[in-house]
N, CA, C and O atoms as a Tripos MOL2 file, in Angstrom:
@<TRIPOS>MOLECULE
protein
  320   319    80     0     0
PROTEIN
NO_CHARGES

@<TRIPOS>ATOM
      1 N         187.1000   65.5450   98.3730 N.3       1 UNK1
      2 CA        185.7370   65.4130   98.8700 C.3       1 UNK1
      3 C         185.7630   64.8470   99.9200 C.2       1 UNK1
      4 O         186.6360   63.9940  100.0770 O.2       1 UNK1
      5 N         184.9550   65.0850  100.8430 N.am      2 UNK2
      6 CA        184.9180   64.6920  102.1350 C.3       2 UNK2
      7 C         183.1270   63.9450  102.1890 C.2       2 UNK2
      8 O         182.0090   64.4590  102.1680 O.2       2 UNK2
      9 N         183.7340   62.2270  102.2810 N.am      3 UNK3
     10 CA        182.4120   61.8360  102.2130 C.3       3 UNK3
     11 C         181.8790   61.2670  103.5820 C.2       3 UNK3
     12 O         181.0320   60.3750  103.5560 O.2       3 UNK3
     13 N         182.3350   61.7410  104.7310 N.am      4 UNK4
     14 CA        182.0730   61.4640  106.0510 C.3       4 UNK4
     15 C         180.4210   61.9750  106.3390 C.2       4 UNK4
     16 O         179.8870   63.0370  106.0210 O.2       4 UNK4
     17 N         179.9280   60.9450  106.9660 N.am      5 UNK5
     18 CA        178.2130   61.5500  107.4510 C.3       5 UNK5
     19 C         178.6380   62.2850  108.6220 C.2       5 UNK5
     20 O         179.3570   61.9330  109.5570 O.2       5 UNK5
     21 N         177.9300   63.5930  108.3340 N.am      6 UNK6
     22 CA        177.6220   64.5040  109.2710 C.3       6 UNK6
     23 C         176.2740   64.9920  109.3540 C.2       6 UNK6
     24 O         175.5590   64.9000  108.3560 O.2       6 UNK6
     25 N         175.8180   65.5150  110.4500 N.am      7 UNK7
     26 CA        174.4730   65.7770  111.0010 C.3       7 UNK7
     27 C         174.0110   66.6760  109.6450 C.2       7 UNK7
     28 O         172.8340   66.5110  109.3240 O.2       7 UNK7
     29 N         174.5620   67.3270  109.0630 N.am      8 UNK8
     30 CA        174.1380   68.1820  108.0790 C.3       8 UNK8
     31 C         173.8570   67.2860  106.8930 C.2       8 UNK8
     32 O         172.7680   67.5270  106.3730 O.2       8 UNK8
     33 N         174.5570   66.3140  106.3300 N.am      9 UNK9
     34 CA        174.3630   65.5610  105.0510 C.3       9 UNK9
     35 C         173.5220   64.3900  105.4120 C.2       9 UNK9
     36 O         173.1770   63.7450  104.4230 O.2       9 UNK9
     37 N         172.9760   63.8070  106.8710 N.am     10 UNK10
     38 CA        172.4720   63.0860  107.4010 C.3      10 UNK10
     39 C         171.0750   63.0310  106.8110 C.2      10 UNK10
     40 O         170.4830   62.0980  106.2680 O.2      10 UNK10
     41 N         170.7100   64.2670  107.0600 N.am     11 UNK11
     42 CA        169.0550   64.5910  106.4130 C.3      11 UNK11
     43 C         168.8780   64.2550  105.0680 C.2      11 UNK11
     44 O         167.7590   63.8800  104.7180 O.2      11 UNK11
     45 N         169.8630   64.3290  104.1850 N.am     12 UNK12
     46 CA        169.5490   64.3240  102.6770 C.3      12 UNK12
     47 C         169.4690   62.8370  102.3340 C.2      12 UNK12
     48 O         168.8520   62.5350  101.3130 O.2      12 UNK12
     49 N         170.1070   61.7360  103.1860 N.am     13 UNK13
     50 CA        169.9670   60.3280  102.8430 C.3      13 UNK13
     51 C         168.5030   59.7670  102.9220 C.2      13 UNK13
     52 O         167.8020   59.7720  103.9340 O.2      13 UNK13
     53 N         168.1350   59.2500  101.6000 N.am     14 UNK14
     54 CA        166.8010   58.5810  101.5720 C.3      14 UNK14
     55 C         167.0560   57.2420  101.9190 C.2      14 UNK14
     56 O         167.9970   56.6090  101.4410 O.2      14 UNK14
     57 N         166.1760   56.7410  102.8100 N.am     15 UNK15
     58 CA        166.2310   55.2140  103.1310 C.3      15 UNK15
     59 C         165.4750   54.3350  102.0010 C.2      15 UNK15
     60 O         164.3550   54.5920  101.5590 O.2      15 UNK15
     61 N         166.1640   53.4250  101.6790 N.am     16 UNK16
     62 CA        165.7580   52.6550  100.4660 C.3      16 UNK16
     63 C         164.5780   51.4460  101.0110 C.2      16 UNK16
     64 O         163.8920   50.7740  100.2400 O.2      16 UNK16
     65 N         164.5440   51.3760  102.2670 N.am     17 UNK17
     66 CA        163.6590   50.2230  102.9740 C.3      17 UNK17
     67 C         163.2240   50.9740  103.9080 C.2      17 UNK17
     68 O         163.7200   51.9680  104.4370 O.2      17 UNK17
     69 N         161.7720   50.1540  104.1620 N.am     18 UNK18
     70 CA        160.9590   50.8190  105.4210 C.3      18 UNK18
     71 C         160.7930   49.2820  106.4030 C.2      18 UNK18
     72 O         161.0520   48.1730  105.9360 O.2      18 UNK18
     73 N         160.4090   49.4770  107.5360 N.am     19 UNK19
     74 CA        160.1490   48.6540  108.6660 C.3      19 UNK19
     75 C         158.6820   48.5530  108.5270 C.2      19 UNK19
     76 O         158.1280   49.5600  108.0840 O.2      19 UNK19
     77 N         157.8900   47.4560  108.8400 N.am     20 UNK20
     78 CA        156.4730   47.6350  109.1450 C.3      20 UNK20
     79 C         156.1280   48.5080  110.2230 C.2      20 UNK20
     80 O         155.0230   49.0500  110.1890 O.2      20 UNK20
     81 N         156.8720   48.7140  111.1290 N.am     21 UNK21
     82 CA        156.4440   49.8050  112.0920 C.3      21 UNK21
     83 C         156.5240   51.2630  111.6540 C.2      21 UNK21
     84 O         155.8750   52.1740  112.1700 O.2      21 UNK21
     85 N         157.3700   51.3850  110.6690 N.am     22 UNK22
     86 CA        157.5520   52.9300  110.0800 C.3      22 UNK22
     87 C         156.4630   52.9990  109.2610 C.2      22 UNK22
     88 O         155.6110   53.8580  109.4920 O.2      22 UNK22
     89 N         156.3080   52.0560  108.1130 N.am     23 UNK23
     90 CA        154.9040   52.0370  107.2110 C.3      23 UNK23
     91 C         153.6570   52.0900  108.2720 C.2      23 UNK23
     92 O         152.8860   53.0250  108.0600 O.2      23 UNK23
     93 N         153.3830   51.3800  109.2000 N.am     24 UNK24
     94 CA        152.3190   51.2610  109.6600 C.3      24 UNK24
     95 C         151.8710   52.5180  110.3210 C.2      24 UNK24
     96 O         150.7000   52.7610  110.6090 O.2      24 UNK24
     97 N         153.1900   53.5280  110.6030 N.am     25 UNK25
     98 CA        152.8100   54.9190  111.1670 C.3      25 UNK25
     99 C         152.5700   55.4980  110.1120 C.2      25 UNK25
    100 O         151.6780   56.3390  110.2300 O.2      25 UNK25
    101 N         153.1010   55.3750  108.8720 N.am     26 UNK26
    102 CA        152.8390   56.0840  107.6810 C.3      26 UNK26
    103 C         151.4400   56.1640  107.1590 C.2      26 UNK26
    104 O         150.8430   57.2070  106.8940 O.2      26 UNK26
    105 N         150.9230   54.7770  107.0250 N.am     27 UNK27
    106 CA        149.6920   54.4640  106.4460 C.3      27 UNK27
    107 C         148.4520   54.6020  107.6840 C.2      27 UNK27
    108 O         147.2540   54.7260  107.4310 O.2      27 UNK27
    109 N         148.9680   54.5550  108.8710 N.am     28 UNK28
    110 CA        148.0550   54.5300  110.0540 C.3      28 UNK28
    111 C         147.1680   53.3890  109.7560 C.2      28 UNK28
    112 O         145.9660   53.5550  109.5470 O.2      28 UNK28
    113 N         147.8930   51.9240  109.7270 N.am     29 UNK29
    114 CA        147.6420   50.6530  109.9400 C.3      29 UNK29
    115 C         148.3550   50.0290  110.8610 C.2      29 UNK29
    116 O         149.4790   50.3450  111.2530 O.2      29 UNK29
    117 N         147.4920   48.8580  111.3150 N.am     30 UNK30
    118 CA        148.1270   48.2070  112.3900 C.3      30 UNK30
    119 C         149.2010   47.2490  111.5500 C.2      30 UNK30
    120 O         148.9870   46.8790  110.3950 O.2      30 UNK30
    121 N         150.4450   46.8930  112.3500 N.am     31 UNK31
    122 CA        151.5920   46.4310  112.0620 C.3      31 UNK31
    123 C         151.2490   45.0470  111.4400 C.2      31 UNK31
    124 O         151.8120   44.6710  110.4120 O.2      31 UNK31
    125 N         150.3170   44.2980  112.0820 N.am     32 UNK32
    126 CA        150.1480   42.8010  111.8600 C.3      32 UNK32
    127 C         149.3360   42.9810  110.4200 C.2      32 UNK32
    128 O         149.7070   42.2900  109.4720 O.2      32 UNK32
    129 N         148.2820   43.8610  110.2610 N.am     33 UNK33
    130 CA        147.7550   44.0380  108.9710 C.3      33 UNK33
    131 C         149.0540   44.2130  107.9510 C.2      33 UNK33
    132 O         149.1210   43.3510  107.0740 O.2      33 UNK33
    133 N         149.9490   45.0870  107.9600 N.am     34 UNK34
    134 CA        150.8670   45.0980  106.9960 C.3      34 UNK34
    135 C         151.5460   43.7780  106.9120 C.2      34 UNK34
    136 O         151.6700   43.3710  105.7570 O.2      34 UNK34
    137 N         152.0290   42.9860  107.8720 N.am     35 UNK35
    138 CA        152.4510   41.8350  107.8270 C.3      35 UNK35
    139 C         151.6340   40.8270  106.8320 C.2      35 UNK35
    140 O         152.1210   40.1230  105.9470 O.2      35 UNK35
    141 N         150.4500   40.9270  107.1600 N.am     36 UNK36
    142 CA        149.4000   39.9770  106.3160 C.3      36 UNK36
    143 C         149.7690   40.5110  104.9930 C.2      36 UNK36
    144 O         150.1000   39.6500  104.1780 O.2      36 UNK36
    145 N         149.7890   41.7950  104.5730 N.am     37 UNK37
    146 CA        149.8950   42.0990  103.1550 C.3      37 UNK37
    147 C         150.9870   41.7800  102.6480 C.2      37 UNK37
    148 O         151.0780   41.6470  101.4270 O.2      37 UNK37
    149 N         151.9930   41.6000  103.4350 N.am     38 UNK38
    150 CA        153.0960   40.9640  103.0760 C.3      38 UNK38
    151 C         153.3620   39.4190  102.6460 C.2      38 UNK38
    152 O         153.9960   38.9760  101.6880 O.2      38 UNK38
    153 N         152.7320   38.8230  103.5740 N.am     39 UNK39
    154 CA        152.8870   37.4170  103.3410 C.3      39 UNK39
    155 C         151.6320   37.0760  102.3440 C.2      39 UNK39
    156 O         151.6160   35.9680  101.8080 O.2      39 UNK39
    157 N         150.6940   37.9130  102.1180 N.am     40 UNK40
    158 CA        149.8370   37.6010  101.0370 C.3      40 UNK40
    159 C         149.9860   37.9590   99.5690 C.2      40 UNK40
    160 O         149.1260   37.7760   98.7070 O.2      40 UNK40
    161 N         151.3820   38.5800   99.3680 N.am     41 UNK41
    162 CA        151.8400   39.1450   98.4030 C.3      41 UNK41
    163 C         150.9840   40.4690   97.5250 C.2      41 UNK41
    164 O         151.0620   40.6700   96.3130 O.2      41 UNK41
    165 N         150.3360   41.1060   98.3250 N.am     42 UNK42
    166 CA        149.8590   42.3280   98.3720 C.3      42 UNK42
    167 C         150.7790   43.2490   98.2920 C.2      42 UNK42
    168 O         150.6170   44.0730   97.3920 O.2      42 UNK42
    169 N         151.7890   43.3700   99.0290 N.am     43 UNK43
    170 CA        152.8450   44.2750   98.9690 C.3      43 UNK43
    171 C         154.1640   43.7120   99.0180 C.2      43 UNK43
    172 O         154.3870   42.7650   99.7720 O.2      43 UNK43
    173 N         155.2760   44.3160   98.1140 N.am     44 UNK44
    174 CA        156.3340   43.3410   98.1010 C.3      44 UNK44
    175 C         157.2430   43.7230   99.1450 C.2      44 UNK44
    176 O         157.4280   44.9050   99.4360 O.2      44 UNK44
    177 N         157.8280   42.7470   99.7310 N.am     45 UNK45
    178 CA        158.9400   42.8550  100.9300 C.3      45 UNK45
    179 C         159.7990   41.5610  100.8640 C.2      45 UNK45
    180 O         159.6710   40.5900  100.1180 O.2      45 UNK45
    181 N         160.6830   41.7990  101.8140 N.am     46 UNK46
    182 CA        161.4400   40.4220  101.9270 C.3      46 UNK46
    183 C         161.9760   40.6080  103.4480 C.2      46 UNK46
    184 O         161.9810   41.6560  104.0930 O.2      46 UNK46
    185 N         162.5000   39.1200  103.9220 N.am     47 UNK47
    186 CA        162.8090   38.8800  105.3270 C.3      47 UNK47
    187 C         164.2760   38.6150  105.0760 C.2      47 UNK47
    188 O         164.6680   37.6450  104.4270 O.2      47 UNK47
    189 N         165.0730   39.5300  105.6250 N.am     48 UNK48
    190 CA        166.5290   39.4560  105.6150 C.3      48 UNK48
    191 C         166.9330   38.3850  106.5580 C.2      48 UNK48
    192 O         168.0260   37.8320  106.4340 O.2      48 UNK48
    193 N         166.0770   38.0640  107.5160 N.am     49 UNK49
    194 CA        166.1910   37.1100  108.6530 C.3      49 UNK49
    195 C         165.3950   36.2820  108.9060 C.2      49 UNK49
    196 O         164.6140   36.1030  107.9720 O.2      49 UNK49
    197 N         165.1720   35.4970  110.0070 N.am     50 UNK50
    198 CA        163.8590   34.7780  110.2770 C.3      50 UNK50
    199 C         162.4790   35.6980  110.7240 C.2      50 UNK50
    200 O         161.3430   35.2870  110.4850 O.2      50 UNK50
    201 N         162.7050   36.7890  111.2950 N.am     51 UNK51
    202 CA        161.6490   37.3710  111.6200 C.3      51 UNK51
    203 C         161.3480   38.8820  111.0810 C.2      51 UNK51
    204 O         160.1750   39.2460  111.0060 O.2      51 UNK51
    205 N         161.9670   39.3960  110.8610 N.am     52 UNK52
    206 CA        161.9950   40.9510  110.4090 C.3      52 UNK52
    207 C         161.6710   41.2400  109.0600 C.2      52 UNK52
    208 O         162.2800   40.6120  108.1950 O.2      52 UNK52
    209 N         160.7760   42.1220  108.7070 N.am     53 UNK53
    210 CA        160.5770   42.4480  107.2310 C.3      53 UNK53
    211 C         161.3330   43.5370  106.7550 C.2      53 UNK53
    212 O         161.7630   44.2350  107.6730 O.2      53 UNK53
    213 N         161.6480   43.9260  105.5790 N.am     54 UNK54
    214 CA        161.9760   44.9780  104.8810 C.3      54 UNK54
    215 C         160.9300   45.2560  103.7080 C.2      54 UNK54
    216 O         160.3660   44.4020  103.0240 O.2      54 UNK54
    217 N         160.8010   46.5940  103.6340 N.am     55 UNK55
    218 CA        159.8780   46.8650  102.4460 C.3      55 UNK55
    219 C         160.5500   48.0630  101.6730 C.2      55 UNK55
    220 O         160.9430   49.1420  102.1170 O.2      55 UNK55
    221 N         160.5690   47.5660  100.3880 N.am     56 UNK56
    222 CA        161.4140   48.6820   99.7290 C.3      56 UNK56
    223 C         160.3670   49.9220   99.3040 C.2      56 UNK56
    224 O         159.2600   49.7930   98.7810 O.2      56 UNK56
    225 N         160.9680   51.0120   99.6400 N.am     57 UNK57
    226 CA        160.3290   52.5730   99.3620 C.3      57 UNK57
    227 C         160.0320   52.4140   98.1950 C.2      57 UNK57
    228 O         158.9110   52.9100   98.0800 O.2      57 UNK57
    229 N         160.4160   51.9450   97.0590 N.am     58 UNK58
    230 CA        159.6530   51.6750   95.7070 C.3      58 UNK58
    231 C         158.6870   51.2530   95.8370 C.2      58 UNK58
    232 O         157.7190   51.9050   95.4450 O.2      58 UNK58
    233 N         158.5050   50.0340   96.4160 N.am     59 UNK59
    234 CA        157.1530   49.2110   96.4850 C.3      59 UNK59
    235 C         156.0850   49.9610   97.0730 C.2      59 UNK59
    236 O         154.9400   49.9310   96.6230 O.2      59 UNK59
    237 N         156.4550   50.6730   98.1290 N.am     60 UNK60
    238 CA        155.4950   51.6210   99.1410 C.3      60 UNK60
    239 C         154.8770   52.5780   97.8820 C.2      60 UNK60
    240 O         153.6720   52.6570   97.6390 O.2      60 UNK60
    241 N         155.9820   53.3160   97.1010 N.am     61 UNK61
    242 CA        155.3600   54.3400   96.2410 C.3      61 UNK61
    243 C         154.5070   53.6530   95.1920 C.2      61 UNK61
    244 O         153.4320   54.1510   94.8580 O.2      61 UNK61
    245 N         154.9730   52.4790   94.6410 N.am     62 UNK62
    246 CA        154.0670   51.8060   93.6660 C.3      62 UNK62
    247 C         152.5240   51.5060   94.2200 C.2      62 UNK62
    248 O         151.5380   51.6670   93.5010 O.2      62 UNK62
    249 N         152.4660   51.1160   95.3880 N.am     63 UNK63
    250 CA        151.4010   50.5480   96.0330 C.3      63 UNK63
    251 C         150.2680   51.9160   96.3790 C.2      63 UNK63
    252 O         149.0700   51.9680   96.1010 O.2      63 UNK63
    253 N         151.0590   52.8760   97.0230 N.am     64 UNK64
    254 CA        150.2540   54.3860   97.1270 C.3      64 UNK64
    255 C         150.0510   54.7400   95.8240 C.2      64 UNK64
    256 O         149.0910   55.5110   95.8240 O.2      64 UNK64
    257 N         150.5550   54.5370   94.4440 N.am     65 UNK65
    258 CA        149.8630   55.1450   93.3920 C.3      65 UNK65
    259 C         148.6830   54.4010   93.0910 C.2      65 UNK65
    260 O         147.6830   54.9980   92.6930 O.2      65 UNK65
    261 N         148.6930   53.1500   93.2390 N.am     66 UNK66
    262 CA        147.5170   52.2850   92.8330 C.3      66 UNK66
    263 C         146.2600   52.2670   93.6480 C.2      66 UNK66
    264 O         145.2150   51.9190   93.0980 O.2      66 UNK66
    265 N         146.2750   52.7100   95.2760 N.am     67 UNK67
    266 CA        145.2050   53.0110   95.8680 C.3      67 UNK67
    267 C         144.6500   54.2400   95.6000 C.2      67 UNK67
    268 O         145.4130   55.1370   95.2410 O.2      67 UNK67
    269 N         143.2940   54.4920   95.7180 N.am     68 UNK68
    270 CA        142.4770   55.6210   95.8240 C.3      68 UNK68
    271 C         142.3840   56.4310   96.7850 C.2      68 UNK68
    272 O         142.1990   55.9420   97.8990 O.2      68 UNK68
    273 N         142.4770   57.7970   96.6570 N.am     69 UNK69
    274 CA        142.3260   58.6180   98.0460 C.3      69 UNK69
    275 C         140.9080   58.4130   98.4310 C.2      69 UNK69
    276 O         140.1440   57.9910   97.5630 O.2      69 UNK69
    277 N         140.4700   58.6540   99.5980 N.am     70 UNK70
    278 CA        139.2210   58.7410  100.2000 C.3      70 UNK70
    279 C         138.4080   59.5520   99.5680 C.2      70 UNK70
    280 O         138.8560   60.6020   99.1070 O.2      70 UNK70
    281 N         136.8300   59.1580   99.4050 N.am     71 UNK71
    282 CA        136.2980   60.0200   98.5480 C.3      71 UNK71
    283 C         135.6650   61.1660   99.6640 C.2      71 UNK71
    284 O         135.8940   61.1340  100.8730 O.2      71 UNK71
    285 N         134.8970   62.0840   99.0300 N.am     72 UNK72
    286 CA        134.3480   63.1110   99.7230 C.3      72 UNK72
    287 C         133.0110   62.4170  100.4080 C.2      72 UNK72
    288 O         132.6600   62.7510  101.5390 O.2      72 UNK72
    289 N         132.4530   61.6490   99.8110 N.am     73 UNK73
    290 CA        131.1550   60.7190  100.6860 C.3      73 UNK73
    291 C         131.6220   60.1870  101.8220 C.2      73 UNK73
    292 O         130.7350   60.1770  102.6750 O.2      73 UNK73
    293 N         132.8800   59.6330  102.2860 N.am     74 UNK74
    294 CA        133.3330   59.0950  103.3060 C.3      74 UNK74
    295 C         133.5910   60.1880  104.2730 C.2      74 UNK74
    296 O         133.7390   59.8950  105.4600 O.2      74 UNK74
    297 N         133.6650   61.4990  103.8560 N.am     75 UNK75
    298 CA        134.0500   62.5250  104.9240 C.3      75 UNK75
    299 C         132.9720   63.5040  105.2000 C.2      75 UNK75
    300 O         133.1070   64.2350  106.1810 O.2      75 UNK75
    301 N         131.8620   63.6130  104.4130 N.am     76 UNK76
    302 CA        130.6050   64.2330  104.7310 C.3      76 UNK76
    303 C         129.8280   63.8730  105.9930 C.2      76 UNK76
    304 O         129.5970   62.7170  106.3460 O.2      76 UNK76
    305 N         129.4680   64.9230  106.6070 N.am     77 UNK77
    306 CA        128.5640   64.8850  107.6880 C.3      77 UNK77
    307 C         127.2030   64.3390  107.1400 C.2      77 UNK77
    308 O         127.2300   64.4820  105.9180 O.2      77 UNK77
    309 N         126.3190   63.9130  107.4390 N.am     78 UNK78
    310 CA        124.9510   63.8080  107.4530 C.3      78 UNK78
    311 C         124.0200   65.0880  107.3910 C.2      78 UNK78
    312 O         124.0530   65.8260  108.3750 O.2      78 UNK78
    313 N         123.2650   65.3970  106.4250 N.am     79 UNK79
    314 CA        122.6430   66.7270  106.7150 C.3      79 UNK79
    315 C         121.0670   66.2600  107.2960 C.2      79 UNK79
    316 O         120.5360   65.1680  107.0940 O.2      79 UNK79
    317 N         120.6080   67.1890  107.9190 N.am     80 UNK80
    318 CA        119.1190   66.9330  108.3720 C.3      80 UNK80
    319 C         117.9830   67.4310  107.6020 C.2      80 UNK80
    320 O         116.8340   67.2130  107.9860 O.2      80 UNK80
@<TRIPOS>BOND
     1     1     2 1
     2     2     3 1
     3     3     4 2
     4     3     5 am
     5     5     6 1
     6     6     7 1
     7     7     8 2
     8     7     9 am
     9     9    10 1
    10    10    11 1
    11    11    12 2
    12    11    13 am
    13    13    14 1
    14    14    15 1
    15    15    16 2
    16    15    17 am
    17    17    18 1
    18    18    19 1
    19    19    20 2
    20    19    21 am
    21    21    22 1
    22    22    23 1
    23    23    24 2
    24    23    25 am
    25    25    26 1
    26    26    27 1
    27    27    28 2
    28    27    29 am
    29    29    30 1
    30    30    31 1
    31    31    32 2
    32    31    33 am
    33    33    34 1
    34    34    35 1
    35    35    36 2
    36    35    37 am
    37    37    38 1
    38    38    39 1
    39    39    40 2
    40    39    41 am
    41    41    42 1
    42    42    43 1
    43    43    44 2
    44    43    45 am
    45    45    46 1
    46    46    47 1
    47    47    48 2
    48    47    49 am
    49    49    50 1
    50    50    51 1
    51    51    52 2
    52    51    53 am
    53    53    54 1
    54    54    55 1
    55    55    56 2
    56    55    57 am
    57    57    58 1
    58    58    59 1
    59    59    60 2
    60    59    61 am
    61    61    62 1
    62    62    63 1
    63    63    64 2
    64    63    65 am
    65    65    66 1
    66    66    67 1
    67    67    68 2
    68    67    69 am
    69    69    70 1
    70    70    71 1
    71    71    72 2
    72    71    73 am
    73    73    74 1
    74    74    75 1
    75    75    76 2
    76    75    77 am
    77    77    78 1
    78    78    79 1
    79    79    80 2
    80    79    81 am
    81    81    82 1
    82    82    83 1
    83    83    84 2
    84    83    85 am
    85    85    86 1
    86    86    87 1
    87    87    88 2
    88    87    89 am
    89    89    90 1
    90    90    91 1
    91    91    92 2
    92    91    93 am
    93    93    94 1
    94    94    95 1
    95    95    96 2
    96    95    97 am
    97    97    98 1
    98    98    99 1
    99    99   100 2
   100    99   101 am
   101   101   102 1
   102   102   103 1
   103   103   104 2
   104   103   105 am
   105   105   106 1
   106   106   107 1
   107   107   108 2
   108   107   109 am
   109   109   110 1
   110   110   111 1
   111   111   112 2
   112   111   113 am
   113   113   114 1
   114   114   115 1
   115   115   116 2
   116   115   117 am
   117   117   118 1
   118   118   119 1
   119   119   120 2
   120   119   121 am
   121   121   122 1
   122   122   123 1
   123   123   124 2
   124   123   125 am
   125   125   126 1
   126   126   127 1
   127   127   128 2
   128   127   129 am
   129   129   130 1
   130   130   131 1
   131   131   132 2
   132   131   133 am
   133   133   134 1
   134   134   135 1
   135   135   136 2
   136   135   137 am
   137   137   138 1
   138   138   139 1
   139   139   140 2
   140   139   141 am
   141   141   142 1
   142   142   143 1
   143   143   144 2
   144   143   145 am
   145   145   146 1
   146   146   147 1
   147   147   148 2
   148   147   149 am
   149   149   150 1
   150   150   151 1
   151   151   152 2
   152   151   153 am
   153   153   154 1
   154   154   155 1
   155   155   156 2
   156   155   157 am
   157   157   158 1
   158   158   159 1
   159   159   160 2
   160   159   161 am
   161   161   162 1
   162   162   163 1
   163   163   164 2
   164   163   165 am
   165   165   166 1
   166   166   167 1
   167   167   168 2
   168   167   169 am
   169   169   170 1
   170   170   171 1
   171   171   172 2
   172   171   173 am
   173   173   174 1
   174   174   175 1
   175   175   176 2
   176   175   177 am
   177   177   178 1
   178   178   179 1
   179   179   180 2
   180   179   181 am
   181   181   182 1
   182   182   183 1
   183   183   184 2
   184   183   185 am
   185   185   186 1
   186   186   187 1
   187   187   188 2
   188   187   189 am
   189   189   190 1
   190   190   191 1
   191   191   192 2
   192   191   193 am
   193   193   194 1
   194   194   195 1
   195   195   196 2
   196   195   197 am
   197   197   198 1
   198   198   199 1
   199   199   200 2
   200   199   201 am
   201   201   202 1
   202   202   203 1
   203   203   204 2
   204   203   205 am
   205   205   206 1
   206   206   207 1
   207   207   208 2
   208   207   209 am
   209   209   210 1
   210   210   211 1
   211   211   212 2
   212   211   213 am
   213   213   214 1
   214   214   215 1
   215   215   216 2
   216   215   217 am
   217   217   218 1
   218   218   219 1
   219   219   220 2
   220   219   221 am
   221   221   222 1
   222   222   223 1
   223   223   224 2
   224   223   225 am
   225   225   226 1
   226   226   227 1
   227   227   228 2
   228   227   229 am
   229   229   230 1
   230   230   231 1
   231   231   232 2
   232   231   233 am
   233   233   234 1
   234   234   235 1
   235   235   236 2
   236   235   237 am
   237   237   238 1
   238   238   239 1
   239   239   240 2
   240   239   241 am
   241   241   242 1
   242   242   243 1
   243   243   244 2
   244   243   245 am
   245   245   246 1
   246   246   247 1
   247   247   248 2
   248   247   249 am
   249   249   250 1
   250   250   251 1
   251   251   252 2
   252   251   253 am
   253   253   254 1
   254   254   255 1
   255   255   256 2
   256   255   257 am
   257   257   258 1
   258   258   259 1
   259   259   260 2
   260   259   261 am
   261   261   262 1
   262   262   263 1
   263   263   264 2
   264   263   265 am
   265   265   266 1
   266   266   267 1
   267   267   268 2
   268   267   269 am
   269   269   270 1
   270   270   271 1
   271   271   272 2
   272   271   273 am
   273   273   274 1
   274   274   275 1
   275   275   276 2
   276   275   277 am
   277   277   278 1
   278   278   279 1
   279   279   280 2
   280   279   281 am
   281   281   282 1
   282   282   283 1
   283   283   284 2
   284   283   285 am
   285   285   286 1
   286   286   287 1
   287   287   288 2
   288   287   289 am
   289   289   290 1
   290   290   291 1
   291   291   292 2
   292   291   293 am
   293   293   294 1
   294   294   295 1
   295   295   296 2
   296   295   297 am
   297   297   298 1
   298   298   299 1
   299   299   300 2
   300   299   301 am
   301   301   302 1
   302   302   303 1
   303   303   304 2
   304   303   305 am
   305   305   306 1
   306   306   307 1
   307   307   308 2
   308   307   309 am
   309   309   310 1
   310   310   311 1
   311   311   312 2
   312   311   313 am
   313   313   314 1
   314   314   315 1
   315   315   316 2
   316   315   317 am
   317   317   318 1
   318   318   319 1
   319   319   320 2
@<TRIPOS>SUBSTRUCTURE
     1 UNK1         2 RESIDUE 1 A UNK
     2 UNK2         6 RESIDUE 1 A UNK
     3 UNK3        10 RESIDUE 1 A UNK
     4 UNK4        14 RESIDUE 1 A UNK
     5 UNK5        18 RESIDUE 1 A UNK
     6 UNK6        22 RESIDUE 1 A UNK
     7 UNK7        26 RESIDUE 1 A UNK
     8 UNK8        30 RESIDUE 1 A UNK
     9 UNK9        34 RESIDUE 1 A UNK
    10 UNK10       38 RESIDUE 1 A UNK
    11 UNK11       42 RESIDUE 1 A UNK
    12 UNK12       46 RESIDUE 1 A UNK
    13 UNK13       50 RESIDUE 1 A UNK
    14 UNK14       54 RESIDUE 1 A UNK
    15 UNK15       58 RESIDUE 1 A UNK
    16 UNK16       62 RESIDUE 1 A UNK
    17 UNK17       66 RESIDUE 1 A UNK
    18 UNK18       70 RESIDUE 1 A UNK
    19 UNK19       74 RESIDUE 1 A UNK
    20 UNK20       78 RESIDUE 1 A UNK
    21 UNK21       82 RESIDUE 1 A UNK
    22 UNK22       86 RESIDUE 1 A UNK
    23 UNK23       90 RESIDUE 1 A UNK
    24 UNK24       94 RESIDUE 1 A UNK
    25 UNK25       98 RESIDUE 1 A UNK
    26 UNK26      102 RESIDUE 1 A UNK
    27 UNK27      106 RESIDUE 1 A UNK
    28 UNK28      110 RESIDUE 1 A UNK
    29 UNK29      114 RESIDUE 1 A UNK
    30 UNK30      118 RESIDUE 1 A UNK
    31 UNK31      122 RESIDUE 1 A UNK
    32 UNK32      126 RESIDUE 1 A UNK
    33 UNK33      130 RESIDUE 1 A UNK
    34 UNK34      134 RESIDUE 1 A UNK
    35 UNK35      138 RESIDUE 1 A UNK
    36 UNK36      142 RESIDUE 1 A UNK
    37 UNK37      146 RESIDUE 1 A UNK
    38 UNK38      150 RESIDUE 1 A UNK
    39 UNK39      154 RESIDUE 1 A UNK
    40 UNK40      158 RESIDUE 1 A UNK
    41 UNK41      162 RESIDUE 1 A UNK
    42 UNK42      166 RESIDUE 1 A UNK
    43 UNK43      170 RESIDUE 1 A UNK
    44 UNK44      174 RESIDUE 1 A UNK
    45 UNK45      178 RESIDUE 1 A UNK
    46 UNK46      182 RESIDUE 1 A UNK
    47 UNK47      186 RESIDUE 1 A UNK
    48 UNK48      190 RESIDUE 1 A UNK
    49 UNK49      194 RESIDUE 1 A UNK
    50 UNK50      198 RESIDUE 1 A UNK
    51 UNK51      202 RESIDUE 1 A UNK
    52 UNK52      206 RESIDUE 1 A UNK
    53 UNK53      210 RESIDUE 1 A UNK
    54 UNK54      214 RESIDUE 1 A UNK
    55 UNK55      218 RESIDUE 1 A UNK
    56 UNK56      222 RESIDUE 1 A UNK
    57 UNK57      226 RESIDUE 1 A UNK
    58 UNK58      230 RESIDUE 1 A UNK
    59 UNK59      234 RESIDUE 1 A UNK
    60 UNK60      238 RESIDUE 1 A UNK
    61 UNK61      242 RESIDUE 1 A UNK
    62 UNK62      246 RESIDUE 1 A UNK
    63 UNK63      250 RESIDUE 1 A UNK
    64 UNK64      254 RESIDUE 1 A UNK
    65 UNK65      258 RESIDUE 1 A UNK
    66 UNK66      262 RESIDUE 1 A UNK
    67 UNK67      266 RESIDUE 1 A UNK
    68 UNK68      270 RESIDUE 1 A UNK
    69 UNK69      274 RESIDUE 1 A UNK
    70 UNK70      278 RESIDUE 1 A UNK
    71 UNK71      282 RESIDUE 1 A UNK
    72 UNK72      286 RESIDUE 1 A UNK
    73 UNK73      290 RESIDUE 1 A UNK
    74 UNK74      294 RESIDUE 1 A UNK
    75 UNK75      298 RESIDUE 1 A UNK
    76 UNK76      302 RESIDUE 1 A UNK
    77 UNK77      306 RESIDUE 1 A UNK
    78 UNK78      310 RESIDUE 1 A UNK
    79 UNK79      314 RESIDUE 1 A UNK
    80 UNK80      318 RESIDUE 1 A UNK
């Protein structure tokens, strides 16, 4: 069995952690807002160094499961 990483099987690898930059892009949220959520404990994450955050994908999925999707009221145009 060949365990080498190739361009074909690299696409099959699922990341276990996300950076605030990647998650801010996914959620369309400012990076500093995400860092605030991490500091306040609203989203689980950890700092492997003194500056950078890592957010487990499982925490992201758990958080996404608890938030409600936008309602149609927010998306409707006013009628005349």
